[in-house]
N, C-alpha and C positions, 0 to 999 in steps of 0.2 A: 629447459632452455639452453643448447649450445651457440655456448659465447665467440663471436668472429673477432676480438681484438687478442692484442699479441699472447703468445705464453707468456710473456714475463709479466706480464697486467695478470693475468691467471694464473699463476701462481706465487702471487706475492702472497705474502701474509694469510697461508691457507685457515690458521686457526682463527680467521677473521671474516670466515669467507660465508657470507649472508646464501642459505640454498633459495631458487626459484618458488618454495611451498609460500615463502616467510614473510609478508609482506613488510617492503622498506620506508616503513612510515613509523612517527613519532604517536602513539597510544595515545594523548588526549591535549587538544587545545584549551589553556586556559588563558583566556582575554583578562581576566581581572584577578587581583590580588588572594593568596592564600586568604580563605575564612577563619576568624578564630576558630580553636578545636572545639566541637562536639555543636557549633553552627549549624555544618552540612557532611554531610559524608559522600565519599566515591564509592558506587555497589557497579556491579557485569552483567548487561543479565543477560537474557538466553540466548539471542540473537549474536550475545561477545562484544556489545556495545557498550560503553562505557556512559552508566548515570548519576547525577549528582542528583543528591536526595535533601532536601531543606528539614527543618527542626519542623515542620509542618506538616510531613510526606507527601509532595510535592516532587515531583521525579522530572529532570530536564536532561535532557541526550544529548551527551558532550561532541561536537562533530572531532572527527581524526583531523592531524593535522599531518599536510600533505610534503615529505622531503623534497625541498629543491635540488636541480642539478648541484648549485653553491652548497648546499650542504652538503651532498655529497660528496665531493669535490676535498668535504673540511676536515672528515669526516677521514676514518683511520683503516677503515674497511676497505676489503676488495671491490676494484672495478666494476666486479660484473648485480653490484648494490643501486648502480647505477645504468644498469643497460636500458631499462624499462623506458627512464625517461630521456636519457641520449637516443635511444630509437623516436621517439617521439616530436623531439629538440631538432635532429637532426638529422632529418628521413628525406626522401623521396614527397612524399602526400606533404610533409611542411613546404618545400620547394614549391609543390603546385596550389597550397593556397593561397602562398604570396606572388604568384606569378596573377592567380585568379584574382586576387583583391588591387595588387596596381594594373589591374588591364582596365577593371570598375571603377578605378580614381580617376578624377577631373585630371587630364592632364600636365595642371601648370602643379600638382600635386604629386604625381606619381616617383617611384624614387627612380632608383637609375641603377639598372642590370646587373651584377657585372659579375661575370662568371671563368674563373682559373682552373686552368689543366695542366696536372701534372704531368711531365712525358712516360711515366710510368703507366699511366693510366691509359695515354695515349697510344703505347705501346700493346698495353693487355687486349683495348679495343680491339686496334687492328690485329693480333693474334691471331685471336677469337672470329675474327671473320676472314682471314685471310687475305687482307689487304694491304697495300703499301704504305706506310706510317705514316708519310704524305698524304695521303688521299681521306687514310683515316682522320687524321688535325683536322683538315679538312669538312669533312663530315660530322664533324664533333662539332667545330665551329656552328655550320650550319646551323646543326639542329637545333643547342642552344639560342640562338638568335631568331626562327621560327618558331619555338617555345614564349617567345618574350623580353631576351637576352636583350641587352643595349652595346653590350662592350665583351668581349671572350679573350684571354688571353694564358699564355703560356707563361707556367711559373719560372720556367728555366732563367728567364732574366732575373729575379730574387735571389734562385741558387745561386749564380755568379758573382752576386751581393753580399752573398753568403760566406763564401769560398773567401772572399776577399779581404773579409773582416776577421775572418776564422786564420787566416794565416796573418793577417795583422795582427792580432793579438798572443797567436802563438811567438810569433818575434818575438815581441814584447816581455811577455810571461819567458822565456828564454834565457833574455836577458836580465830580467830582474831573479836568474834561479839563485844566484850566486847571495843573494841578499835574504831572500825569504824561498822559503819549497813553494815553489807556483808548476811543480809537473809530479804527472803526468798533467795535459789536454785532453780531457773526454768530451768527446763533440756530444754537442747539444739537439741534434736536429732531427732524434726519434723520441717521440713521447710516452710509448712506452718505457723508453731504459728509463725516463727521467722518473716516470711517476714512479717505478720501483725504486730507480734510488733515492727517491724520497721519503717513501713509504720504509723502508728497510737498511737504506743504509745512510742515512743524510750525514752526519757528522764525515763520516768514511768519505765522502766521494762528491757531496756539494762542492766542496770547497774549490774540486779540478776541472768541474764541466764547465765548461764552451759560458760565456753569455751572449756569445752572438744568437738570435732567435733561428727558429727554423725558415727556411724559403716562405713555408705556407707565410705564416706571421709576419716576415717584410714584408711578403706583396699584401696582403693584409693594409699594414701601416699606408704603406704608398698608396694604393687605391682607396682608400678613404681619405686619404692628406690632399692627394693631384684630383681627383676624379670631382671630388664634392667644392673644390675648391677653380678650378677650369669649370664646371657648371652653375661655379655660384650659386652652391646646394649647401647646408650646412651636412658633418660625415654620416647623419645618423638618418641623412636619404638619398645613403648609396647604400645597397643592400649586395654583400657581396657574399657567392657561394666557389667554395671549391672542389675540387674532383683529386680523388686521394687513390693512392696505392690501399691506405691502410686504415679502420677503424679507430686506433686511437690517436688518430685526428683530429676524429669528433672531442674527445676529449680534452685536445690540448685548445683547439678553439673558442672550445667552454673557460677556461681558465680564469681567473678573476683579474689578472695579469695586461688581460691582455682584451681585455676592457674599458672603454674611455667613458668615466661617472659622467662629467660635464654634457654629453649629448645623448647617457646613455646608450650607449651600442658597442657591440662590437665589433676587432679588425677586420673578425671573417664573421659572418654571420651564419653559415651553415657549410657543413661539411657531406660531400657524395662520395660513396665508393664508385669506382670503374664497373660492380656488380653492380649496386644501384643504377647507375648511367647504362651500364647496358639490356638495362628491366626497362628501363626509361625509351629506351630506343625500339626493344620488343613492341612495348604497348601503343607509344607514337605514331609507327613508322612499316609495322609490320616482319618487316625484314633490314637488314643494311642496304641490297638493294634498292631495296624503295627509298631507303633514304641517300642511297647517290641519286637516285631519279630526282628526288626531291632538292641534294647540293647542286645537280643538275640547272634545276629549273629558278634557283634564287645565286645563282654563282655569284651575283656582282653583290649576293651580303655579305657570302664567304672571303674569310682571310687569305689575303694572299703571300704570307710571313710565313720566309720557310721556318721550320720549327729549328730549335738547337741543342744541341747534346754539349757535356763537358766529360773529358776523359776520366779514367778511374773507378768504372761498374755505374751499375742500376741506385743507390744507396749515394747520388751527389756526389760523390767524387774528392769527396775530404781530404782523407787520405793524401789522395797522386798528386792533388794542390797544394796542399799545405808543404810535402815532403819534396817536389820540386821547387817549390817559392823561397822554402827553408834554405834549400845545400845550397840557392844563389847566392841569399842573399847573406846567407852566415860563415859559409866558407868558399864562396865564389866557387864553387861545382855545380855545369848543366848539367843535369839527369835529364837524356833522352830518353828512358826508357824504366817503369817504375817495376824493379823486378821480386814477386813475391815469394816467400819462401811458408809455403803451410804447419804448421803443427800435423805432430802424430798423428793420425785418428780421426783428425777435424779438420778439416776445408775450409768452415766457418773460422778457425785462427790464426789467422798471418801476420808474418812480420816482415819487416822490412827495415833493413842496415845501412848504411850510409858511414864507410870507414877512411880514414885519410892513408896515406903511403904506407905507415908504420901497423893497421892495421886497428889502430885505435877507433873503439866508438865512437860518431860524432854524432850521428840522426837515428833515435832507434824506435821505428812508426809498427804501430798493429792496426790490424781489422778485427774487430769483434761480432760475430754476426749468432744472433738466435743464444735464448736464455743459456744452453750447456755454457759457451764462452764465454756469456758473460758470468755467470759462476767462475770460472776459471779466473777472471781479467780480477773479479773480487776479491778472491782466495790471494789472487798474488799481492793484493792492495793492502790486507788484514796481518799478510806476513812481515810484510816492508822489503816484498821480493819484489814487483813493478818495477820494472828499469827502464821502461819508457818513457818520452817522450812526448808522445802524442797515441791516444786511441780512439779509430774511429767506431762505434756502437750501435747498432741497428739490434732489434729486438729478434725482429726475424731471422731464422735462418737461410741464409743466400739471400738475406738484404730486402730491399724496396719493393725489388722487380718480383719477389713472391710476398709479397703483406696481403694481410688477411683481407683484403678489400678489393681484391685483384679477382676476376673473374674465374670461377673456379666449373674443375670439372662436375659434370651430375654424379650426384650417388656418392659425392667424395672418391671417386675410382683415383686411387694413390698412385696405379702406373699410369693413367688418363693425364692426372697432374701434374707428370714429370714433363709427358710429352709437351705439356700446354705451357706447362713454365722454360721450355727448351723454344719453343715458337716464341713467348712473348721475349727473351732477350737477343732471339734472333732479327725480331722486328725495331729491337730500342735499340739497336748496332747497327740498322741501318742509315742511321742521322750521324755525319763523320765528327767526334767530336771535337771542340775548341778549347783554348788556351785563355781562362781569363785575361785578358790586355791591360796594360796599364791605359793604355788610349779608347776606349771601348767608354759608350754609353752609358754602362755602369761605373764606372769612375765617375763618368761627371758628375753622374745623378747622386754617388757621396760626396762628391765634394762640393754640391748645391748648398748641403746642411754643414753648422757649423757644429762644433764638438758635442755642445747641449741637448740640439733637435738632433742629431746621427744617435746619441745614446739614448735617448727615447726610441726611433726608428726603428734600430737595429739590433737593440741589445734587449735583454732582460736579467731576471732574477731565480731561482729556484730557493726551494723553501721546503725544511726537513718537515716530516708531518709527524706527529708527538701520536705513538699507538694511545690509542684507548682503552686501559684494562678492563673495562667495563662490558665489552661487546664478548660477545660469549652464543655458539652454537646452539647454545642449550635456553640463550631468550624467549621467552614466552610473552607475546602481550597481551 
């Protein structure tokens, strides 16, 4: 089975790799306490199943205990062991199942279906069909509403919250760095990078990773909080779907940290990739032209809001925003343009430096994309030679616009894929970028919550995953 997860996840702890031919199951489920020695024993039958045989000779077949997604995420094995579970729980088939069940439920018991679309996914679909990105956005909006979605949102709103909160956190940690070592700040919006850091370099990297949630999870918190309150329902009666450029986002949405124990619901119930949505459009509408006709027919039901974008590229613009904000707040320097300096022979590792009139370095930032670049960053940290104040880290080469969930070239044609990526970049850049503003609705939203609630909605924590030395490629159940 070919993995669609990011390279950082696929390359993590290869010695823990669970081959596709090996079932990811616990061999036996034993619900009773272990019997005293001699009263019964376990045997393996000819078909490979396990049998419990008592002293009278009677045998009972024991059930296999399937590992849940939470079990898998708690393990220190590689993420490929969770792929089949993720595909089943986070797929378009599951979405169709939920839509069908919701339509068949009485109106007063129906869930509110909310779909949040990322700008990267919108650009991918626009590029695939050679559409203006605005028209593609309206088509996607109308498509989901035609399926039964009640609300379709743009994740850029949550992205701006993430930028504001990350800049706020960086300023605080920069000022605290004199009394305690709190730099560099490493961004936390990429789940591939986070999973890799937790499983392989916990003590080295986790103290420096930003506590700010990704835009997906910030919007997940807000959707469950505000929509449920607005319609006078509990959060478990709001079903939230996101459309993302990345398979790793399915893993992020499934983290226990983003699960509400009180209402037994996740902040993001299901993640669809750009490629999966493209398959849905093809299955439902045939061609994009047919979808456009449908959009025109139900135009009053489509969003009229203009899509938004932030400067700094297609991965959220964290370095761009935090650098400009920090330069202004810390040193009174207004940066008009962020000038990147790529590393030699690696365009995915770039530096940005702010110096004073005497040439002294005031701020030293970097953007690090792809597993090769991440390895370079980690080596710098191990050797104590990481002199950066802030690092924007993404697991995919070229960042989120090139995510594993984006629409791919048929047959994996690499040259065609390069052309597709260029088209996605062009489509993404059609929306003029805006800066996060202090007087924006985003900042008003942030101010609506006190410190405790703000921490709950916009921040999280990460955990080192202890390696289980009993895992082995040679294990045979």
